[in-house]
N, C-alpha and C positions, 0 to 999 in steps of 0.2 A: 162826660163819662159815656162809655159805649153802652148802647141800649141792648139788653138781653132779649132775644126773640122768645116768644112764648113756646115755640117748638123746642128750643134749646132748654128752656126752663123745665120742661117736662122730663128731660133726661135725668134730672135729679130724683125722679120718682123710682128709678131703677134700684139704687142702693137701698132706698126705703123699703121697696118690695122684697129685697133679699132679707133685710132685718125682720120684716113682718112674717116672712116664711119661717125663719128659724124660731121666732117668737111663738108662732103657732105650733111648731113641732115640739118645742121644749116646754112651753108654758100651757099650751092647750087652746089658746085663742089669740087671734091677731086683730080682733075688732078694735081694741083700745088704740093700737098704732094707726090703723086705717082711719078711725074716727078722728083721732088727734090730727092726722095729716090733713084730712078734709077740713076740719075746723081751722087749722093754721092757714091754709091757702085762702079759704073764703074770708076769714077775718082780716087778713092782711090786705086783700083786694078792697074790701069794704072800707077799712080804715084809710087806705091810700086815697080813695075818692073823697072820703070825709075830711081828710086833712087838707085837701085842696080848698074846701069851703072854710075850714077853721082858720087856715093861714091867711085867707083873704078877709076874714071877719074882724071887725074892730070892736066887737061886743065882748067886754071883759067877763060879763056874767056867764056867757056861753062857755068861755074858756074855763072858768071855775067849775062849771057843771061837768065838763069833760074830766077835769082832775078829780072831782068828787066821785065820778063814776069809776075811774081807775082804782081809787082806794077801796071803794065798796066791792068791786069785782075781785080785786086781789085778795081782800080779806076772806071773801067767800071761797075762793080757790084754795087758800091756805088752810081753810077749815076741813078740806076734803080728806086729809090723811088722819085726822083725829078720830078715834073710836067713839069717845063720849062727847058728841056734839051738843052744843047748847047755845042759846042766844047770848048768854053771858060770855062764853068763849069767843063767839064771833065779835062781840063788842070789844073785848080785850084785844083781839087781833086787829080790828079796825082802828082802834085808838093808837095802838103801837105803831102800825104802819103810817098812820096819819102824822103822828108826832115825830117818829124817827126819820121818816122819809121827807116830810115837808121841811123840817129844820135844815136838812142837808140841801134840799132843793133851793131854798131861799139863800143859803150861804153861797152856793155855786152861782146862782143867777145874779145876785146883787152884791156879793162880796168878791168873788173871783172874776167872773165875766164882766161885772159892773154894767148890767144891761140898761141901755137907754134907747128909746123910752121904756118905761117899766113893763108895759104889756106887749110882749112879742111872742105870740103862740108858736112861731117857727122854732124858737128856742125852748120855751116852757114845756110844751107837750112832749117832744121826744125825750128830754131829760127827765121829766116826771115819769114817763113810761119806764125808762131804765131803772130809776130809783125804786119805784113801787114794785116792779117785777122782781128785783133782787131782794127787796125786803120781804116780799111774799114768799119767795123760795126759801129764804133763810128761816123765817118763822115756821114754815111748813116742816122743815127738817128739825128745828128746835122743839116744836110742840110735840111732834111724834116721839122724839127721843126722851123728852121730859116726862111725857105720859107713861112711857114704858119703864123708865128708870125709877119713877116714884113708887112702883109696885114693890121694889126691893131695896131702895136706897133712901137716905135722908134727902130733904129738900135741897140742902147745900150741894151735896154730891150730884144729884140729878140735874140741878141748875148748871153746874160747872160742865158736866158731860154734854148737856144739851147745847150750851153756848159754843163749846169747842167744836162739836160735830157740825153745827150749823154754819160755821165760818170756814170750814175746810175748803170749799170751792173757791172762795175769794182769796184766801191766803195762798193756796196753790197757784192761782193765776198771778199773784204778785211775784212768786218765785219763777214762774215760767215765762213771763212776758219778756220779749226781746231775745230770749234764748231758745224757747220751744215754739212760741206763738207770736204772731203779730195780730193784735186785737182788731175786731171788725171795724170799729170806728176809725182807727188809725189807718188801716188798709184802705177803707173807702175814701178817706181824705186824700191819701197819697195817689190813688188811682184817678181821682178827680183833679189832680194837679196842684194840691196844696204842698207848700214847703214841708219836708219831713220833720224839721225841727218844730215847726208850729203844730204839726199833727201830733208830735210827741207830747207837747205841753197839754193839748186838749185830752190826750189819752190818759195822762197822769191825773188830770182833773176827774175824768170819768171813773178811773179805777179807785181813786181815793173816795169819791162820792159813793160808789157802789159798796165799798167796805164800810164806810161810815154809816150809810143808811141801813144796810143789812144788820150790822152789829148793834146800832142804836135801837132799831126796832125790836130785835131779839132781846136785848137787855131789858127794855121796857116791858115787853110781854112776859118774860120770866120773872121780873120783879112783881108784876101784877099777880101772876100765878103763885108765887112764893108767899105773898101776903095772905092769900086765901088758904094756904096750907094744902 
């Protein structure tokens, strides 16, 4: 795959700068976008170097700690948009992402891909990242909507609206794939020389995995919240 020069990479900061400018003019502050961009770039470079070490490590415990860290951080970020934050809500989000995400991760790794040997961080870490990130985003949308709807609707109505709104991005991507967009993983594989048909199979796995983990995590979270009334 062709290596992207750092000088070329910085060209992508131009459209972000345009967005930040209008965000500042219309919203009143561009700090959030600028801070998020700085975080994104620094975190990706750090994880890039860290992954080199992780992929070469044969220590299963270290891999499990990385996955546990992913779940913990994703639950913390998902809590960000909830107005009434509490340790109990964080615990519910953590458990929901852990169960909904990990079950899908295990199914993909050992049911679909049939990973041998069982511990291969080169597969486990990237797939876990995709799963937990999508579960995090879905729960973030669902929790905010559920909290808002509970002020004027019954639990059942609030739960239904929260579930539906949280899965809009995933369902829309199902409709658009192949017609409007070529997903990043599939594009990356094709650019690196993988047969397009093989790339398609892997992309189907990823998209099904994303919807399954996001939906499963949201359903479990809303079930926990519904029980508490």
